[in-house]
C-alpha positions in Angstrom: 89.9 33.6 -56.6 88.8 37.2 -57.0 86.4 36.8 -54.0 89.3 35.5 -51.9 91.4 38.4 -53.0 88.6 40.9 -52.2 88.1 39.3 -48.7 91.9 39.4 -48.1 92.0 43.1 -49.1 89.1 43.9 -46.8 90.7 42.0 -43.9 94.1 43.7 -44.4 92.4 47.1 -44.6 90.6 46.5 -41.3 93.8 45.2 -39.6 95.7 48.2 -40.9 93.1 50.6 -39.5 93.2 48.9 -36.1 97.0 49.0 -36.0 97.1 52.6 -37.1 94.5 53.7 -34.5 96.3 51.8 -31.8 99.6 53.3 -32.8 98.1 56.8 -32.7 96.6 56.2 -29.2 99.9 54.9 -27.9 101.9 57.7 -29.5 99.9 60.4 -27.9 99.0 58.8 -24.6 100.4 60.7 -21.6 101.8 63.6 -23.6 98.8 65.9 -23.3 96.4 66.8 -20.5 93.5 69.1 -21.4 92.0 69.5 -18.0 90.0 71.5 -15.5 90.7 72.0 -11.9 91.7 70.1 -9.9 93.8 67.6 -11.8 97.3 66.2 -12.2 99.4 64.2 -14.7 102.7 62.4 -14.8 103.5 61.9 -18.5 106.5 60.1 -19.8 107.7 60.0 -23.4 110.9 58.9 -25.1 113.4 61.4 -24.0 111.3 63.3 -21.4 109.3 62.9 -18.2 107.2 65.5 -16.3 104.7 66.0 -13.6 102.2 68.8 -13.0 99.0 69.8 -11.3 96.2 72.2 -12.0 94.5 74.2 -9.2 92.0 77.0 -9.3 91.5 80.0 -7.1 89.9 83.4 -7.6 88.9 82.8 -11.2 92.4 81.7 -12.3 94.1 78.4 -13.0 97.6 77.6 -11.8 99.7 75.0 -13.6 102.7 74.0 -11.5 105.2 71.2 -11.9 108.5 70.0 -13.3 110.0 68.5 -16.4 113.2 66.5 -17.1 115.2 65.7 -20.2 116.1 62.0 -20.0 118.1 61.5 -23.2 121.5 62.7 -24.5 120.2 63.5 -28.0 120.9 67.3 -28.3 117.1 68.0 -27.9 115.2 69.5 -25.0 112.2 68.4 -23.0 109.5 71.0 -23.4 106.2 71.7 -21.6 103.7 73.8 -23.6 100.8 75.2 -21.7 97.7 76.8 -23.4 95.5 78.5 -20.8 91.7 78.4 -21.4 91.9 82.2 -21.8 94.2 82.0 -24.9 97.5 82.7 -23.1 100.5 80.4 -23.9 103.6 79.6 -21.9 106.5 77.1 -22.3 109.4 75.8 -20.2 112.4 73.8 -21.4 114.9 71.4 -19.8 118.0 70.8 -22.0 120.6 68.1 -21.5 120.3 64.6 -20.1 119.3 64.8 -16.5 118.4 68.5 -16.6 115.3 69.2 -14.5 113.3 72.4 -14.4 110.4 73.7 -12.4 107.5 75.7 -13.7 104.6 77.6 -12.2 102.2 79.5 -14.5 98.9 81.2 -13.7 96.2 82.0 -16.2 93.5 84.5 -15.3 89.9 84.2 -16.2 89.8 80.4 -16.7 89.6 77.1 -14.9 91.2 74.9 -17.6 94.5 74.5 -19.5 96.0 72.2 -22.1 99.4 71.0 -21.0 101.7 69.0 -23.4 105.0 67.4 -23.0 107.2 67.2 -26.1 110.8 67.0 -27.4 112.2 69.8 -29.4 
């Protein structure tokens, strides 16, 4: 009976690890885009949707796009952009249906980490 119990614990541990890993992948999918030029993304999370593109010119990266708050929950849709040069910018859209445009340029880099979140 103890070998069955040990086998059951091993199986349950393995299944838990698979479910946890799958949950983490689903929870973060589409919310972040660490990318170099050229690239684009259209992430959607519970309460927010966005679209952006990265383009490079003259040693700078431009991150331009939009974001929209899609839920009446008192929270805002937020895009957070970390340029490859260490600079940081954000844009918010607050209120269900509110849509905002953004256009950020980061000098001296060809990459940016762009994240969509609710805050």
